[in-house]
C-alpha positions as CSV (number, residue, x, y, z in Angstrom):
1,M,44.7,-82.1,-150.1
2,A,46.8,-79.2,-150.5
3,H,44.2,-75.5,-150.2
4,K,44.2,-73.3,-153.0
5,R,46.6,-70.2,-152.4
6,P,43.8,-67.1,-152.6
7,E,46.0,-65.7,-155.8
8,S,45.5,-69.0,-157.9
9,T,41.8,-69.0,-157.7
10,L,40.4,-65.5,-158.7
11,P,41.6,-61.5,-158.8
12,P,42.0,-59.6,-155.6
13,E,39.1,-57.5,-156.0
14,L,36.8,-60.6,-156.8
15,Y,38.6,-62.7,-154.3
16,Y,37.6,-60.5,-151.4
17,D,33.7,-59.8,-151.8
18,E,31.5,-58.3,-149.2
19,K,30.9,-62.3,-148.0
20,E,34.7,-62.7,-148.2
21,A,35.6,-59.3,-146.5
22,E,32.9,-60.0,-143.4
23,K,34.4,-63.4,-143.1
24,Y,38.1,-62.7,-143.3
25,T,37.5,-59.1,-140.5
26,S,35.1,-61.2,-138.3
27,N,37.7,-64.4,-137.8
28,S,39.7,-64.5,-134.5
29,H,42.6,-66.7,-136.1
30,I,42.5,-64.0,-138.7
31,I,42.9,-61.0,-136.5
32,D,45.5,-62.5,-134.3
33,V,47.6,-63.2,-137.1
34,Q,47.7,-59.8,-138.6
35,T,48.0,-57.8,-135.5
36,R,51.7,-60.1,-135.0
37,I,52.6,-59.4,-138.8
38,T,52.1,-55.9,-138.1
39,E,53.5,-55.1,-135.1
40,R,56.3,-57.4,-136.5
41,A,56.8,-54.7,-138.8
42,L,56.3,-51.7,-137.2
43,E,59.2,-53.1,-135.0
44,L,61.3,-53.3,-137.8
45,L,60.8,-50.3,-139.3
46,A,62.2,-48.9,-135.9
47,L,60.6,-45.7,-136.3
48,P,61.5,-42.7,-133.5
49,D,60.4,-43.2,-130.2
50,D,57.6,-41.0,-128.7
51,E,57.4,-39.6,-132.1
52,C,54.0,-39.8,-134.5
53,C,54.5,-40.6,-138.2
54,M,52.8,-40.9,-141.3
55,L,52.8,-44.6,-142.6
56,L,51.7,-45.9,-146.0
57,D,49.6,-49.5,-145.6
58,I,49.3,-51.4,-148.6
59,G,46.8,-53.3,-149.1
60,C,45.0,-52.1,-145.8
61,G,42.2,-54.6,-146.4
62,S,39.4,-54.0,-143.7
63,G,41.9,-52.1,-141.5
64,L,42.7,-55.1,-138.9
65,S,46.9,-53.5,-139.6
66,G,45.5,-49.9,-139.8
67,E,44.3,-50.1,-136.2
68,T,47.6,-52.0,-135.1
69,I,49.4,-49.0,-136.4
70,T,47.2,-46.3,-134.4
71,E,47.5,-48.5,-131.5
72,N,51.5,-47.5,-131.9
73,G,50.4,-44.3,-131.9
74,H,51.1,-43.3,-136.0
75,A,49.0,-41.4,-138.6
76,W,48.4,-43.8,-141.9
77,V,46.6,-43.7,-145.4
78,G,45.7,-47.2,-146.5
79,I,45.2,-48.4,-150.3
80,D,43.6,-51.5,-151.1
81,I,42.2,-52.8,-154.6
82,S,38.8,-54.5,-153.1
83,P,36.3,-52.2,-152.8
84,A,34.3,-54.4,-150.3
85,M,37.3,-54.7,-148.0
86,L,37.2,-50.9,-147.8
87,S,33.7,-50.4,-147.4
88,V,33.8,-52.8,-144.2
89,A,37.0,-50.8,-142.7
90,R,34.4,-47.3,-143.4
91,E,31.8,-49.1,-141.8
92,R,34.2,-50.3,-139.1
93,E,35.5,-46.0,-138.8
94,V,39.6,-47.1,-139.1
95,D,41.4,-43.9,-138.1
96,G,43.5,-43.7,-141.6
97,D,42.4,-42.2,-144.5
98,L,41.2,-44.7,-147.4
99,I,42.3,-45.1,-151.1
100,L,40.6,-47.6,-153.9
101,G,43.4,-48.3,-156.2
102,D,45.9,-51.4,-157.9
103,I,49.1,-51.2,-156.8
104,G,50.6,-52.6,-160.0
105,Y,49.5,-49.4,-161.9
106,G,51.8,-47.3,-159.2
107,L,51.0,-45.7,-155.7
108,P,49.0,-42.3,-156.4
109,F,51.3,-40.5,-154.0
110,R,53.6,-37.5,-154.1
111,S,57.5,-37.7,-153.5
112,G,58.4,-37.9,-150.0
113,S,54.8,-38.2,-148.5
114,F,55.7,-41.0,-146.1
115,D,58.0,-41.8,-142.8
116,G,57.3,-45.6,-143.4
117,A,55.6,-48.4,-145.1
118,V,54.0,-51.4,-144.2
119,S,52.2,-54.3,-145.8
120,A,50.8,-57.2,-144.4
121,S,50.0,-60.5,-147.0
122,A,49.2,-58.4,-150.0
123,I,52.7,-57.9,-152.6
124,Q,52.7,-61.6,-153.5
125,W,49.5,-60.9,-155.4
126,L,51.5,-58.5,-157.8
127,C,52.9,-62.2,-159.1
128,N,49.7,-63.5,-161.1
129,A,48.6,-62.2,-164.1
130,D,44.5,-61.5,-163.7
131,R,44.1,-60.0,-166.9
132,T,45.4,-60.8,-170.5
133,E,47.1,-57.0,-170.5
134,H,48.9,-57.8,-166.8
135,N,52.5,-58.3,-167.0
136,P,53.8,-59.5,-163.5
137,V,57.7,-58.1,-163.5
138,A,56.5,-54.4,-165.4
139,R,53.8,-54.1,-162.5
140,I,56.6,-55.3,-159.8
141,R,58.8,-52.9,-161.3
142,C,56.2,-49.8,-161.7
143,F,54.9,-50.8,-157.6
144,F,58.8,-50.5,-156.3
145,T,59.2,-47.2,-158.3
146,S,56.7,-45.7,-157.0
147,L,57.0,-47.1,-153.3
148,Y,60.6,-45.8,-153.7
149,A,59.3,-42.4,-154.8
150,C,57.0,-41.6,-152.4
151,L,58.9,-42.1,-149.1
152,S,61.1,-39.7,-147.4
153,R,64.9,-40.1,-147.6
154,T,65.1,-41.5,-144.5
155,A,62.5,-43.9,-144.5
156,R,61.9,-47.5,-144.5
157,A,59.4,-50.0,-146.0
158,V,58.7,-53.7,-144.4
159,L,56.6,-55.8,-146.4
160,Q,55.5,-59.3,-145.6
161,F,54.1,-61.8,-148.1
162,Y,53.8,-65.8,-148.9
163,P,56.0,-66.1,-151.6
164,E,54.8,-69.3,-153.9
165,S,58.5,-70.2,-154.3
166,I,62.1,-69.3,-154.0
167,S,62.2,-67.8,-157.4
168,Q,59.2,-65.1,-156.8
169,A,60.6,-64.3,-153.5
170,D,64.1,-63.8,-155.6
171,L,62.0,-61.2,-158.3
172,L,60.6,-59.2,-156.1
173,Q,63.5,-58.6,-153.8
174,N,65.4,-58.2,-157.4
175,E,62.6,-55.2,-158.0
176,A,62.9,-53.0,-155.3
177,M,66.8,-53.2,-155.6
178,R,66.6,-52.1,-159.1
179,A,64.3,-49.7,-157.4
180,G,67.0,-47.8,-156.0
181,F,66.2,-49.9,-152.3
182,S,68.8,-50.9,-150.3
183,G,68.2,-53.8,-147.7
184,G,66.8,-57.4,-148.2
185,L,65.0,-60.2,-147.4
186,I,64.5,-61.1,-143.5
187,I,62.7,-64.3,-142.9
188,D,61.5,-65.0,-139.3
189,F,61.0,-68.4,-137.6
190,P,62.8,-70.1,-140.7
191,N,62.6,-73.7,-139.6
192,S,58.9,-73.7,-139.2
193,T,56.4,-74.4,-141.2
194,R,53.4,-72.5,-139.7
195,A,55.2,-69.3,-138.4
196,K,57.5,-68.7,-141.1
197,K,57.6,-65.2,-142.2
198,Y,59.3,-63.2,-145.2
199,F,59.6,-59.6,-144.8
200,L,61.4,-57.4,-147.7
201,V,63.2,-55.0,-145.2
202,L,63.7,-51.8,-147.7
203,D,65.6,-48.7,-147.1
204,V,65.4,-45.7,-149.3
205,S,69.0,-44.2,-148.0
206,T,72.1,-47.3,-147.8
207,Y,73.8,-46.9,-144.3
208,R,71.0,-48.5,-142.4
209,R,72.1,-52.1,-140.9
210,L,69.5,-55.3,-141.9
211,P,67.9,-55.7,-138.9
212,Q,67.8,-59.6,-137.5
213,A,65.3,-62.1,-138.1
214,L,63.6,-64.1,-135.3
215,T,64.0,-67.9,-134.3
216,E,62.0,-68.3,-131.1
217,G,59.8,-66.4,-128.7
218,G,59.4,-62.9,-131.2
219,Y,56.0,-62.6,-130.4
220,Q,54.4,-61.3,-126.9
221,D,51.0,-63.1,-126.6
222,V,47.9,-61.2,-127.8
223,P,44.4,-61.6,-127.1
224,T,42.6,-64.5,-129.1
225,G,39.1,-65.5,-129.9
226,V,37.9,-62.3,-130.2
227,S,35.5,-61.3,-132.7
228,G,33.2,-58.1,-133.2
229,G,32.8,-55.4,-131.3
230,K,34.7,-57.1,-128.0
231,R,37.9,-56.5,-130.1
232,T,38.4,-53.1,-129.1
233,E,37.4,-53.6,-125.7
234,A,40.2,-57.1,-125.8
235,R,42.8,-54.7,-126.8
236,E,42.7,-52.1,-124.5
237,C,42.8,-54.6,-121.6
238,H,46.1,-56.0,-123.4
239,R,47.5,-52.3,-123.6
240,L,46.6,-51.8,-119.8
241,K,49.2,-55.0,-119.2
242,K,51.9,-52.8,-120.4
243,P,54.5,-51.9,-117.6
244,P,54.7,-48.3,-116.4
245,K,56.7,-45.5,-118.4
246,H,60.5,-45.8,-116.7
247,S,59.7,-48.8,-114.8
248,V,62.5,-51.5,-114.4
249,A,59.9,-53.9,-117.1
250,W,59.4,-50.5,-119.6
251,I,63.4,-49.9,-119.8
252,K,64.1,-53.4,-120.2
253,Q,61.3,-54.1,-123.0
254,K,62.8,-50.9,-124.2
255,K,66.0,-52.3,-124.8
256,E,65.8,-55.6,-125.8
257,R,63.5,-53.7,-128.8
258,A,66.6,-51.6,-129.5
259,R,68.8,-55.0,-129.9
260,K,66.5,-56.4,-132.8
261,Q,66.7,-53.5,-134.5
262,M,70.4,-54.0,-134.1
263,K,71.0,-50.5,-131.8
264,E,74.2,-50.9,-129.8
265,V,72.4,-50.8,-125.9
266,A,74.2,-51.4,-122.5
267,H,74.2,-54.5,-120.9
268,D,71.4,-55.0,-118.1
269,S,72.7,-54.7,-114.4
270,K,71.2,-54.6,-111.2
271,Y,71.4,-50.9,-111.7
272,T,69.2,-51.1,-114.4
273,G,65.9,-48.2,-114.0
274,R,67.6,-47.7,-110.2
275,K,67.2,-43.9,-109.7
276,R,70.5,-42.5,-109.1
277,A,71.4,-40.7,-106.1
278,Q,71.6,-36.9,-106.2
279,R,75.2,-35.1,-106.2
280,L,76.0,-32.9,-103.4
């Protein structure tokens, strides 16, 4: 028997009560999935290297995605509709600022406040009418219009979601375009039932190329089976496994990331990463 989608059972502020928020945040599988999704979203954002950007985390929950943003050197503000989820995030002392709000009523930020936006497993909730006064199309339109307004002119938003149907994915994409965005839908691992991920990649400007989707080997391994207080320690160990800056491995990793972002990159050769001899 197929499991019911969470969106089909209760409104998000009721579904994610105190018990569910604690269970969600301590589940090692969920931690792993959310980390991978956020890392992929940051990759698709194609932010400038070695620059701290201000990002908006839409549907931030208990701060799992925010932790990944922090680990990548960026500042963030998170918004979520669940008081219980935000309470857990505060208890965990996440680095981002937290706001309680319903994104279906629009995002409460000034124009041009953010250098980018990410979202993991959140915007599909907008497609449901949880109250008699809720009109899904109107709520989706309000969300995308306010998102477009609060991003800087060069910003990009990467929104991962789980559509119930193709028509639902089309609705979200069409309303994003109606709000002024360019870009479109990227489907990573389209032939996999379990690994398939939908990303709306939206640009405020119109000149950026849409990144490529992943088909295989797209994610690096991260620690799994970790819960509670050991999570931070495990991620620190994972961070220490990164190659030294300016080493051959570091250069190749950086070039591979640029290729996935559709940037022009020189081919690797036996001279990649080698120091050049000083000229006389």
